C-alpha positions as CSV (number, residue, x, y, z in Angstrom):
1,M,101.0,61.1,101.3
2,S,103.9,63.5,101.1
3,V,102.0,65.4,98.0
4,W,98.5,65.9,100.0
5,K,100.4,67.1,103.2
6,F,102.4,69.4,100.9
7,L,99.3,70.5,99.5
8,V,97.3,71.1,102.8
9,R,100.3,73.0,104.4
10,R,100.4,75.4,101.2
11,A,96.7,75.8,101.5
12,I,96.5,76.5,105.1
13,F,99.5,79.2,104.6
14,M,97.8,80.8,101.8
15,M,94.5,81.3,104.0
16,L,96.7,82.4,106.9
17,T,98.6,85.0,104.7
18,F,95.3,86.4,103.1
19,V,94.0,86.7,107.2
20,I,97.3,88.6,108.0
21,I,97.3,90.9,104.9
22,T,94.0,92.2,105.1
23,A,94.2,92.5,109.0
24,V,97.0,94.8,108.2
25,L,94.9,96.6,105.6
26,Y,91.9,96.8,107.6
27,G,94.0,98.3,110.7
28,V,95.6,100.9,108.7
29,L,92.1,102.2,107.9
30,M,91.1,101.8,111.5
31,L,94.1,104.4,112.5
32,A,92.0,107.4,111.2
33,P,89.4,108.6,113.9
34,V,86.3,107.2,114.2
35,E,84.3,110.9,113.0
36,A,86.6,110.8,109.9
37,R,85.7,107.2,108.9
38,A,81.8,107.8,109.5
39,T,82.0,110.6,106.7
40,L,83.5,108.1,104.2
41,Y,79.5,106.9,104.2
42,L,78.4,110.4,103.0
43,P,79.1,112.2,99.9
44,R,80.8,115.9,100.1
45,T,78.2,118.6,100.4
46,D,78.1,122.3,100.8
47,Y,75.7,121.9,104.2
48,G,78.2,120.0,106.3
49,V,77.2,117.3,108.3
50,S,75.5,117.2,111.9
51,Y,77.1,115.6,115.0
52,T,73.7,113.8,115.3
53,M,74.2,112.3,111.8
54,L,77.7,111.5,112.6
55,R,76.5,109.4,115.7
56,G,73.9,107.7,113.8
57,I,76.4,106.4,110.9
58,I,78.6,105.5,113.6
59,E,76.3,103.2,115.5
60,D,74.6,101.8,112.4
61,H,78.0,100.7,111.1
62,G,79.3,99.7,114.5
63,L,82.5,102.2,113.9
64,D,82.9,102.4,117.6
65,D,83.0,98.4,117.9
66,P,86.5,97.0,119.1
67,Y,88.9,96.2,116.5
68,P,88.6,92.4,115.9
69,V,84.9,92.6,115.9
70,Q,85.0,95.0,113.1
71,Y,87.6,93.4,110.8
72,V,85.6,89.8,111.4
73,R,82.4,91.6,110.5
74,W,84.2,93.1,107.5
75,L,86.0,89.8,106.4
76,G,82.5,88.3,106.8
77,K,80.8,90.5,104.6
78,L,83.8,90.0,102.1
79,L,83.4,86.1,101.9
80,R,79.6,86.4,101.5
81,G,80.3,88.6,98.7
82,D,79.4,92.1,100.0
83,W,82.2,94.3,99.2
84,G,80.3,97.3,99.6
85,W,78.9,99.8,97.3
86,S,81.2,102.5,95.3
87,P,79.5,105.9,95.1
88,A,81.9,107.0,92.4
89,L,81.1,103.8,90.3
90,R,77.5,103.7,91.3
91,D,77.7,100.1,91.5
92,D,78.7,97.3,93.7
93,V,82.5,97.0,94.2
94,L,82.7,93.2,93.6
95,T,80.3,93.3,90.6
96,A,82.3,96.0,89.3
97,L,85.6,94.1,89.6
98,L,84.5,90.9,88.4
99,R,82.9,92.4,85.0
100,R,86.4,93.7,84.1
101,T,88.2,90.6,85.4
102,P,88.5,88.6,82.0
103,V,90.6,91.7,80.5
104,T,93.1,91.5,83.4
105,A,93.3,88.0,83.2
106,E,93.8,87.5,79.6
107,L,96.8,90.0,79.7
108,T,98.3,88.3,82.7
109,L,97.9,85.0,81.4
110,W,99.7,85.7,77.9
111,S,102.4,87.6,79.9
112,V,103.1,84.5,82.2
113,L,103.1,82.3,79.0
114,V,105.7,84.4,77.3
115,F,108.0,85.6,80.0
116,I,108.3,82.0,81.8
117,P,109.2,79.7,79.0
118,F,111.1,82.3,77.1
119,G,112.9,83.3,80.5
120,I,114.2,79.7,81.1
121,L,115.1,78.7,77.5
122,S,116.9,81.9,77.1
123,G,118.7,81.8,80.1
124,A,119.8,77.9,79.8
125,M,120.8,78.8,76.1
126,A,122.9,81.5,77.1
127,A,124.7,79.5,79.9
128,W,125.2,76.7,77.0
129,Q,127.1,79.5,74.8
130,R,128.8,80.9,77.6
131,G,131.1,83.5,76.4
132,R,129.8,83.5,72.8
133,T,128.3,86.2,70.7
134,S,124.8,84.9,71.8
135,D,125.7,85.2,75.2
136,H,126.8,88.5,75.3
137,G,123.6,89.5,73.2
138,F,121.2,87.9,75.8
139,R,123.0,89.8,78.7
140,L,123.0,93.2,77.1
141,L,119.2,92.7,76.2
142,A,118.5,91.4,79.8
143,F,120.3,94.6,81.1
144,I,118.3,96.7,78.8
145,G,115.0,95.0,80.0
146,T,115.7,95.3,83.7
147,S,116.7,99.0,83.4
148,I,113.6,100.7,81.6
149,P,110.5,101.0,83.7
150,P,107.3,99.7,82.6
151,F,105.4,102.9,82.0
152,I,108.6,104.5,80.3
153,L,108.7,101.4,78.0
154,G,105.2,101.2,77.3
155,L,104.9,105.2,76.3
156,M,108.2,104.4,74.1
157,L,106.2,101.6,72.5
158,L,103.2,103.5,71.7
159,A,105.2,106.5,70.1
160,I,107.1,104.0,67.7
161,F,104.1,101.6,67.0
162,Y,100.8,103.2,67.5
163,V,101.7,106.8,66.4
164,G,104.3,106.7,64.1
165,L,104.0,102.9,62.3
166,R,100.0,102.2,63.5
167,W,101.3,98.6,63.6
168,F,99.5,97.7,67.1
169,P,96.4,99.8,68.4
170,V,95.6,100.5,71.8
171,G,92.4,99.1,73.5
172,R,90.9,95.7,73.4
173,L,89.5,95.6,69.9
174,T,88.9,97.6,67.0
175,L,85.4,99.1,66.4
176,S,84.2,96.5,64.3
177,S,85.4,93.6,66.1
178,E,83.8,95.0,69.5
179,L,80.3,95.6,67.8
180,L,80.3,92.2,66.6
181,V,81.4,90.8,70.1
182,K,78.5,92.8,71.8
183,S,76.1,91.5,69.3
184,A,73.8,88.2,69.7
185,E,75.6,86.5,67.3
186,F,78.8,86.2,69.3
187,R,78.8,84.0,72.5
188,T,80.9,85.0,75.3
189,I,82.2,81.6,76.8
190,T,85.2,82.0,78.8
191,G,85.6,85.9,78.6
192,L,88.9,85.5,76.6
193,L,88.7,87.0,73.3
194,V,91.6,85.1,71.9
195,V,90.0,82.0,72.9
196,D,86.3,83.1,72.6
197,G,87.0,83.9,68.9
198,L,88.1,80.6,67.9
199,L,85.4,79.0,69.8
200,N,83.0,80.9,67.8
201,G,84.6,80.2,64.5
202,R,85.7,83.6,64.3
203,P,89.3,83.8,63.7
204,D,89.5,87.4,63.0
205,I,88.5,88.0,66.4
206,T,91.4,86.0,68.0
207,L,93.8,87.8,65.7
208,D,92.4,91.3,66.1
209,A,92.3,90.5,69.9
210,L,96.2,89.1,69.7
211,R,97.2,92.0,67.5
212,H,95.8,94.7,70.5
213,L,97.7,92.4,73.0
214,V,101.3,92.5,71.6
215,L,102.3,95.9,72.8
216,P,100.8,95.6,76.5
217,V,101.9,92.0,76.8
218,F,105.6,93.1,75.6
219,T,105.8,95.8,78.3
220,L,104.5,93.7,81.1
221,S,106.7,90.7,80.3
222,L,110.0,92.2,79.1
223,A,111.3,93.1,82.7
224,H,110.5,89.7,84.4
225,W,111.6,87.7,81.2
226,A,115.0,89.7,81.5
227,T,115.2,88.5,85.5
228,L,114.0,85.1,85.0
229,G,116.8,84.6,82.2
230,R,119.6,86.1,84.3
231,V,118.5,83.5,87.4
232,T,118.4,80.6,85.0
233,R,121.7,81.5,83.5
234,A,123.4,82.0,86.8
235,A,122.0,78.4,87.9
236,M,122.7,76.6,84.9
237,L,126.6,77.8,85.1
238,E,126.3,76.6,88.5
239,E,125.1,73.3,88.0
240,I,127.2,72.6,84.9
241,H,130.5,72.3,87.0
242,K,129.2,70.0,89.4
243,D,130.5,66.2,89.8
244,Y,127.2,64.6,88.3
245,I,127.4,66.4,85.1
246,S,131.2,65.1,84.8
247,T,129.8,61.6,85.7
248,A,127.3,61.8,83.0
249,R,129.9,63.0,80.5
250,G,131.9,60.2,81.5
251,K,129.2,57.5,80.9
252,G,128.7,58.6,77.1
253,L,126.3,61.5,77.2
254,S,126.7,64.6,75.1
255,W,127.3,67.6,76.4
256,R,123.7,69.0,75.1
257,Q,122.2,65.8,76.7
258,A,123.9,66.4,80.2
259,L,122.5,69.9,79.9
260,W,119.0,69.4,79.1
261,R,118.3,66.1,80.9
262,H,120.0,66.9,84.1
263,A,121.4,70.3,84.6
264,L,118.3,72.3,83.3
265,R,115.9,70.2,85.6
266,N,118.0,71.1,88.6
267,A,118.5,74.4,87.9
268,M,114.7,74.9,87.4
269,L,114.1,75.0,91.4
270,P,115.6,78.8,91.8
271,A,114.2,79.6,88.3
272,L,110.4,78.9,89.5
273,N,111.3,81.0,92.6
274,S,112.3,83.8,90.9
275,A,109.1,83.2,88.4
276,A,107.0,83.1,91.7
277,L,108.4,86.4,92.9
278,S,107.8,87.9,89.1
279,A,104.8,86.7,88.8
280,A,103.4,88.5,92.1
281,S,104.7,91.7,90.8
282,L,103.4,91.1,87.3
283,V,99.9,91.1,89.0
284,T,100.3,94.4,90.5
285,G,102.3,95.8,87.4
286,V,99.2,94.7,85.1
287,F,97.1,97.7,86.5
288,V,99.8,100.3,85.0
289,V,99.9,98.8,81.8
290,E,96.2,98.6,81.3
291,V,96.1,102.6,82.1
292,I,98.6,103.1,79.5
293,F,97.3,100.8,76.8
294,A,93.2,101.9,77.7
295,L,92.5,98.4,78.4
296,P,88.9,98.3,80.2
297,G,90.3,96.0,82.8
298,V,90.2,95.9,87.0
299,S,92.6,99.0,86.9
300,A,89.4,101.2,85.6
301,P,87.5,101.1,88.6
302,L,90.0,102.8,90.8
303,S,90.9,105.2,88.2
304,I,87.2,106.4,88.0
305,S,87.4,106.7,91.7
306,T,90.4,108.6,91.7
307,R,89.3,111.1,89.2
308,T,85.8,111.8,91.2
309,A,87.7,112.4,94.4
310,S,87.4,116.0,93.8
311,T,83.7,116.0,94.3
312,L,83.2,112.9,96.5
313,I,84.8,112.0,99.8
314,P,87.7,109.4,98.9
315,D,86.1,106.4,97.6
316,I,87.5,103.8,100.4
317,T,85.4,101.0,99.3
318,T,86.7,100.9,95.8
319,T,90.3,101.4,97.2
320,M,89.9,98.2,99.6
321,G,88.0,96.1,97.3
322,F,90.8,96.6,94.7
323,S,93.6,95.9,97.2
324,V,91.7,92.5,98.3
325,Y,91.2,92.1,94.7
326,G,95.0,92.1,94.1
327,I,95.7,89.8,97.1
328,L,93.2,87.1,95.5
329,L,95.0,87.4,92.5
330,V,98.5,87.0,93.6
331,L,97.9,84.2,96.4
332,P,96.3,81.5,94.1
333,L,99.3,82.0,91.5
334,M,101.9,81.7,94.3
335,F,100.1,78.1,95.2
336,I,100.2,77.1,91.5
337,L,103.8,77.9,91.2
338,D,104.9,76.3,94.7
339,V,103.2,73.1,93.7
340,L,105.1,73.1,90.4
341,Q,108.2,73.4,92.2
342,M,107.3,70.4,94.4
343,L,106.6,68.2,91.6
344,I,110.0,69.2,90.0
345,D,112.0,69.0,93.1
346,P,111.3,65.8,95.2
347,R,113.2,67.2,98.2
348,L,110.1,69.5,98.7
349,R,108.0,66.5,99.2
350,E,110.6,64.9,101.4
351,E,110.9,68.0,103.7
352,V,107.0,67.3,104.4
353,L,107.6,64.0,106.0
354,L,110.5,65.3,108.4
């Protein structure tokens, strides 16, 4: 029962968080005068807009209604899948975002699978080898990883490995592989090219997709790996000096067994807390990496909308949809990491019963 209570509480907390964030987000939009918000529904023209036309838009869309009424109406449309029409994209906002989701999901998934296990293991190994050359090397790399902004790191990697050495290309696939994926011979099952290549019996597609993912995954993961590794190292150093480690050693366990069986498990809670924060910032940072490495992910609609801002009224529909989409990516990820923390640390389950 404690597990179910924990899950229900976290699910309710996640829904309340979504409501609060979207309410604030919509409230910021409501700060603009009603006439200015009405003009967002029209493209910019050379002939101006009459007062009668603006009043018609305000009445049709209920822009004069109280804030709670407008927010509930907008939220109801979101839940029904009506995220609005984007004049810049000439497409429905939700459709445009979902069409590009597999690219973003694949990049995010591989980055998480890289930085979480490597961050925990490297931090634990550095604590075990404290004061030795490997520990100093880890601390130096972690310092460098947290000091370089991802967009600077991405540009440096492009200059070295794409322009100079030509080892790792940009984009998602080479032209020949892309033509094959778009043909009738290739079945899109998951949308993740690394997985779909194996399911279609085409390991060459999988290898090509992995080759294109090397630079963006490294760029996205480095800072988060460094942060998680440093947190894990600090937590491990705190655990190995506690009495239960001395007791375990006194009962005949080797230093390696005491470290990996007991100290690491207790150090996992702060490590997973750090991983949760890193994963949240990783989801938002993935959009910058997509632009740098020419990946046609979810950031593409916002980029198109920004480029057309000179000829159209700012595409608020796309901007709002992009913001809500980012929230919907972060909250479930935080929920999953909370569940992992609960499974690792039984104290969290006991707190539910109090």
